[in-house]
N, C-alpha and C positions, 0 to 999 in steps of 0.2 A: 444669391440669384443673379443670373446672367443677363445682360442686356443684349447679347449678341442674337441675331436673327436665328430662328430654328434650323433653317437650311443650312447655315454655316456649321452646324454641329453634325459631325459624321454619325455619331450614334443615333441621333434623332432622325437623320435622313434614313438609315437602315430600318428603323422601327417604322417610318412612314410607309417605305416600300413594302415591308412585310404586311402591314395592315392593308394596304392597297391589294396586294396580291390575295390575302384572305377574302377581302370584301369581292374582288372579281370572281374567285372560286365559288364563293356563296351564291352569287348572282347566277353563274352558270349552272349550278346545281338546281337552284330554284326553277330556272327555266326548263331544265330537263325533267324535274319532278312534275311541273305543270302540264307538260305534255303527256306524261306517263299516266297522270290522273285524269285525262280528258275522257269523258264518258262518250263512246261511240253511239249510244242510244239516242243522244240528244240530236244526232244528225240524220236520223231516221224520220222520215215524213210520209204519212199516208195522204194521198190525194184523191179526189172524186173527179170524174169527168162523166159527160154524157156519152154513153154508149148505146147504139141503137137496140141491141139486144136487151140491155139492162133497163133502158127507159121502157120498153114494151112490157116489162114486168115491174113497172114503177120503182125501179131502182137507179142506181148510179154505177158506173165502172169504178172500182177501187184499184189504185195503183200505189205503188212505193218508190220513193226515190231518196237518193244521198243528197244532203245539203252541205256537207263538207266541201270546202273549196279545193282541196288537195289530195285527200286520202280516200282510198277504196274501202269500202264496207262489206263484210260478209255477214248476212243476217239470216236468222232462223225465224220462222212464223208457223204458228198454229192456226188452223182455220176451225171457226166455230159456226154451227148451223143451228138456228133457232134457240141460241143460249146454251147449246151443248157442245163440247170439244167433239171433233169428228175423228181425231187421231191422225189427221192428215197433217204432216210437217213438211214445210218446203224451206229450201235453202237457195239463197241468191247473193250474187256478188254485184254490188252497186258502185259504179264507177262515178267519180265526181264530174258534175256537169252533164251526165248523161240523161237521156229521156227517162221518164218515170217507167217501171216495169208493171205491166198489168197483172192483177191477182185474180180478178173475176168480179162478178156483180154482187152488189150489196143485197140482192134479193134473188133467190133461186125460184124454180117453179113452186116449191112447197113452202117457202118462208125466208126470213132474213137470215144473212150469214155475214161474218166478219172475220177479219185476220188480226191476230194479236203477236206482238212481237215477244219472242222468248229470249233471244240472244242477239247482240250486235257486237261485233269486234273489228278492229282495223286490220286490214290484211297486210300493210306494209309497216 
């Protein structure tokens, strides 16, 4: 057993550098993987606001927005009226920090309606 400090041993220093490189590479890959695994749907938010036409129908204005601080989202939405899918599909690009995009009223003249997120993806 040697009592010399480890740093004075050239073979041990090479091993330490190799281990440090492997650790740094693993951390870089983990960071890239975390970004790739980020779910864009978690950054889609439906918002309600008082719109004159909607309030007159006892409803609220429905809007959608992107809450991600830096990335643009592309979203696909289906509209439902009185609990039945209408077949209307809309697609929007939502920029980070932009004003919410209006979808419509929560009530039409004939009954309640809503929008459901079908798919969300990052554009960049």
